[in-house]
C-alpha positions in Angstrom: 0.0 0.0 0.0 1.2 3.5 -0.8 -0.6 5.1 2.1 -1.0 4.4 5.8 -4.7 3.8 6.8 -5.9 6.5 9.2 -7.1 5.2 12.6 -8.9 6.8 15.6 -5.4 7.7 16.9 -3.9 9.1 13.8 -6.9 10.9 12.2 -6.2 14.7 12.3 -9.0 16.6 13.9 -7.5 20.1 13.9 -6.4 21.5 10.5 -6.9 18.1 8.7 -5.8 19.7 5.4 -2.2 19.7 6.7 -2.3 15.9 7.3 -0.7 13.3 5.1 -0.7 9.5 5.2 1.3 8.6 2.1 4.5 6.7 2.7 6.6 9.0 0.6 5.9 12.0 2.9 6.3 10.0 6.1 9.6 8.4 4.9 11.0 11.8 3.8 10.4 13.4 7.1 11.8 10.5 9.1 14.8 10.1 6.9 15.7 13.8 7.3 15.1 14.1 11.0 18.0 13.5 13.4 16.1 13.0 16.6 12.8 11.5 17.6 10.9 11.9 20.9 9.6 8.7 22.5 6.6 9.1 24.8 5.4 6.4 27.2 3.9 6.1 30.7 5.6 4.3 33.7 3.9 4.2 37.1 1.4 6.8 35.9 4.2 9.2 35.1 4.3 10.4 31.5 7.9 10.4 30.1 9.3 11.8 26.8 12.8 11.0 25.8 14.7 12.3 22.8 16.8 9.8 21.0 18.4 9.0 17.6 16.9 6.4 15.4 17.0 4.6 12.1 14.5 3.2 9.6 14.4 0.1 7.4 11.2 0.0 5.3 8.2 0.2 7.7 10.2 -0.4 10.9 11.8 2.3 13.1 14.7 1.3 15.3 15.9 2.9 18.6 18.7 1.8 20.8 20.6 2.6 24.0 22.2 1.1 27.1 20.7 -2.2 28.4 20.4 -0.3 31.7 18.2 2.4 30.1 14.9 3.0 31.9 13.2 3.8 28.7 14.3 0.7 26.9 13.6 -1.6 29.8 10.1 -0.1 30.1 9.3 -0.4 26.4 10.6 -4.0 26.3 7.5 -4.8 28.4 5.2 -4.1 25.5 3.6 -0.9 26.8 2.1 1.6 24.4 4.5 4.1 22.9 4.2 7.3 20.9 7.1 8.3 18.7 7.3 11.8 17.2 9.8 13.6 14.9 9.7 17.2 13.7 11.6 19.2 11.1 11.4 23.0 11.4 11.6 24.6 7.9 11.0 28.3 8.8 9.4 31.0 10.9 6.2 32.5 9.8 6.0 36.1 10.7 2.5 37.7 10.6 1.1 41.2 11.1 -0.6 40.1 14.2 0.9 38.2 17.2 -2.0 35.7 17.0 -1.1 34.5 13.5 2.6 33.9 13.9 3.5 30.3 13.2 6.2 27.9 12.1 6.5 26.0 8.9 7.2 22.4 9.8 7.0 18.7 8.9 6.2 16.2 11.5 5.4 12.5 11.9 3.6 10.8 14.8 3.7 7.0 15.3 1.6 5.0 17.7 2.3 1.4 18.6 4.4 -0.9 20.8 8.1 -1.7 20.7 9.5 -5.2 20.3 12.9 -6.3 21.4 15.5 -7.2 18.7 17.2 -10.1 20.5 19.5 -11.7 18.0 22.9 -10.3 17.3 22.5 -10.2 13.5 19.2 -8.3 13.8 20.8 -5.9 16.3 23.8 -5.3 14.0 21.5 -4.6 11.1 19.5 -2.1 13.2 22.7 -0.4 14.5 24.0 0.0 10.9 20.7 1.6 9.9 20.9 4.0 12.9 24.5 4.9 12.0 23.8 5.4 8.3 20.7 7.5 9.1 22.9 10.0 10.9 25.8 10.0 8.4 25.6 7.8 5.3 28.9 6.0 4.5 30.1 5.9 8.1 29.4 2.3 8.9 31.7 0.9 6.2 34.7 2.8 7.7 34.3 2.4 11.5 34.9 -0.6 13.7 31.7 -2.6 14.1 30.3 -3.3 17.7 32.0 -6.3 19.3 30.2 -9.0 21.3 30.5 -7.2 24.6 29.2 -3.9 23.1 26.2 -5.8 21.5 25.4 -7.3 24.9 25.4 -3.9 26.5 23.1 -2.5 23.9 19.4 -2.8 23.7 17.7 -2.4 20.3 13.9 -2.0 19.9 11.8 -2.0 16.8 8.6 0.0 16.3 6.4 -1.0 13.3 5.1 1.9 11.2 1.4 1.0 11.2 -0.5 3.7 13.0 1.2 6.7 11.4 0.3 10.3 10.3 2.3 13.2 9.0 1.4 16.9 9.4 2.9 19.7 7.3 2.6 23.5 7.3 4.0 25.5 4.4 3.6 29.0 3.0 3.1 32.5 4.2 1.2 33.9 7.2 -2.6 33.7 7.2 -3.4 37.2 8.5 -7.0 38.4 9.0 -8.1 40.7 6.2 -8.5 43.7 8.4 -4.8 43.3 9.5 -3.4 43.5 6.0 -3.1 47.3 6.4 -1.0 47.0 9.6 2.5 48.5 8.7 4.5 45.5 9.9 6.8 43.3 7.7 5.2 39.9 7.2 6.6 36.8 5.5 8.7 33.7 6.0 12.1 33.3 7.4 13.4 29.9 6.0 15.6 27.8 8.3 18.0 25.1 7.1 20.5 22.7 8.6 24.0 23.9 7.5 27.3 22.0 7.9 30.4 23.9 8.9 34.0 22.8 8.3 34.8 19.5 10.1 36.9 19.7 13.3 39.3 16.8 13.7 39.8 14.9 17.0 42.9 16.2 18.6 44.4 12.7 18.5 44.1 12.4 14.8 47.3 12.6 12.7 47.8 16.2 11.4 47.8 15.0 7.8 44.8 12.7 8.1 42.4 13.1 5.2 38.8 13.9 5.9 36.6 11.2 4.3 34.2 12.3 1.6 31.1 11.2 3.6 32.1 13.9 6.1 33.5 16.7 3.9 30.7 16.4 1.4 27.9 15.8 3.9 24.5 17.1 3.0 21.3 16.3 4.9 18.5 14.7 2.8 16.0 11.9 2.5 16.6 8.4 1.3 13.2 8.4 -0.5 12.6 4.6 -0.3 
């Protein structure tokens, strides 16, 4: 299927025209975002934790220390909500009320499952690494047995998913159009700066192309 089926949880009730359920939009947002926020409840206490992630097809992977409270809680199969947002610009209106932000976001509802086998964990860790900086996994030392044992990897299926996107200029009220205040959009973008080598690197060490030519984008698959 090219689209995710809306459910009672994912149906957008406010500004539904900004909603999107097609896989292309969802994938693009997830593949461009660096951080997701994982929400869950433990002992009646809501908790939201930011973390890095990776995606393979319709599965999102998160990882961390085996001692992590979040990962230990989620391994128990409790409901989870995962969210990722990209900020594309500031929307400056003539009135304070109509200021906004141009953004792209994805919200996922579901449960997390433990990736128990070493091969599956290695595949997920590669996806997480490549999500952050493509080309890195092939050059670095892979996790050893002790590191794999100390790492918990969880998978969240992309089943109940929705995206929400705002684009374009401010939406001022007609009577405010005569207010003598500049209005418009201030685009924001992720920009890379020159790499800074680890002080322990050899002075003549070459910067790999996946670092020097880094550009953030989506995988589109």
